[in-house]
C-alpha positions, 0 to 999 in steps of 0.5 A: 279816483275811485270816487270819479269812477263811481260817478261815471258808472252811475251816470252811464247806468242812468243814460242806458235807461233813457230813450232819445240818444244820439252819438257823434264822433269826429276824427281829424288828421293834419299835416303842417309846418310850424316856423317856431314851435318853441317860441324863441327869439331865434326863429330859425328852428322850424319843423313839420308836424302831424296832428290827431284830434279825436272827439266823441259826444253822447247826448240823451234827451230825457223826459220833461226836457232834461238832457244828459251828455258825455264827451271825450276828446284827445289831441296830439301834435308831434314834430319832426326830430329837430324840434320834437321837444315841442310835442304835446298831447291833451285829453278830456272826459266830460259829462253834463246834465241839464234840468228841465226849464221851469216857468217862474215869476222871474222868467224861465229857469234852467239849471245845469251841472258839468264835470270835466277831467283833463290831462296835459303833457308837454316838455317844458323848454327854456324860452331862452335856449330852446332846450329842455329846461333845467334848474340847479343842474337838474332837468325840470322838463316835466314841470307842467305835466298836469291833471285837473278836475273842473266842476260847474253849476249854472243857472240860466234865467230867460226873462224874455225874448231879449234878455237872459241872465246866467250865473255860474259857479266853478271849482277846479283842483289841479295837480302837477305830476312832479314837484321840484321843491327839493330843488328850491322851486315852488310847488304849483298844485292849487284849488280854485273857485269862481263865480260868473254872472252874465247877461245876454241881450238881443238888440234886434234880429241881427245883433246880440251880445254877452256882458260878464264879470268873473271872480276867482280865488286860487289857493295854492297847496304849499306855496309861499308869498314873496317880497317885492325883491323876489324872496320867499316869505316863510310861514305864508300861504299864497293866494290869487284873486282874479277879477275880469270883465268881458264883452262879446258881440255877434252880428249876422249880416245874412244867412251866410255872413256873420262877425264877432268882436269883443274884448276883456280886462283881467286883474290879478292880485296876490294876498301879500306884497303885490309881487305877482299882481298883473293886468291883462287886456285883450280884443278880437274880431272874427269874420265867418262865412258859411257857404253851405250847412257844413262849409265854413270859413273864418278869419280872426285877428286878436290883440293882447297886452299883459303887464306886471306891476313888478316887472322883475317877476319870475323872469325865467318862467320857472314858477309858471308865471307867463312873461309880460307881453304885447302883440297880435295874432291872425288865423284863417281856417277853412272846412269844406265838404268833399265828395270821395267815393261813397264816403259821407261827411268827409271834409278838407280842413286847413289853417294858416296863422301868424303871431307877433309878440314883444315880451319881457324879458326881450328874449321872450319875443317871437314871431311864428307862422303855422300852416296845416291841411288835413281831413276830418270825418264826422260820424 
């Protein structure tokens, strides 16, 4: 942590010596209702919630086209007493530096580097009972409280007005606050690196899209491979290879209406028997209407299908494996500027969403709707 503090201090000192700084902050508060916050098959355990979302961003335009930025975000959702095990919070501190764009024989190149520190805290509840999870008679409700560091180095090559190429390298190290190896559970800490090439192509004035491929290798600190019968293989070290392809398209009808649509395929392979191999398919479509510069309305429909080569994998979700699932979700969001006394940049925000998923095992199936309304203030 001392290394992180030194890095942040050095960046802040560098920022103070520059000259074109902007500060942006946003506070959003919501009140709402969630019909199934614990995502259980018996969906009669709904509850009211309150949300707080804080965001800050500092940007400094340096000489010769360089750019330095810092940001911080904090999110907290708390439920009423009947379902307060669904409470959760997360926090993030990030920094980025963009180098000046340079004209070269292969296009206009612009490198950048970013770093994020992330925290997440939630109670791990059983999807079968809806109560805080336990194993061997011992509570494991802090199973997924975690901290992680993300580092990224990227390069954009703007070849011409139609074509831009992107290449990103990322690294993550993730630490879970508590491990339960003494109970016989896997340790989940890992490090991961990845590479992602993408192409952006503008078909015409209204239509453009991204096509990308991503490879990631995840190496667990102290976790074993398993046989197809779900028994630990002593003396092994578990690793995952992720391969994914995604396509995203945006079409602008006019200054107000636009739509986005796309999808992706992900394949995961372990380095052992294939016990943890899985495939995932997703697609979405999103319509956006911007009435004025600040007012925005959007409707998104998404579909996902996740299936495992070995359908018996981790049926209780204890070792971080999400269950096989198939279903769809829909979400409608609004953000409208309102006039209240002399307050500027004040918005009324609202959201309505619905999820419908069939999962394996069957007790992972659930329906869920959420509604919320609140205020957002930009500074």
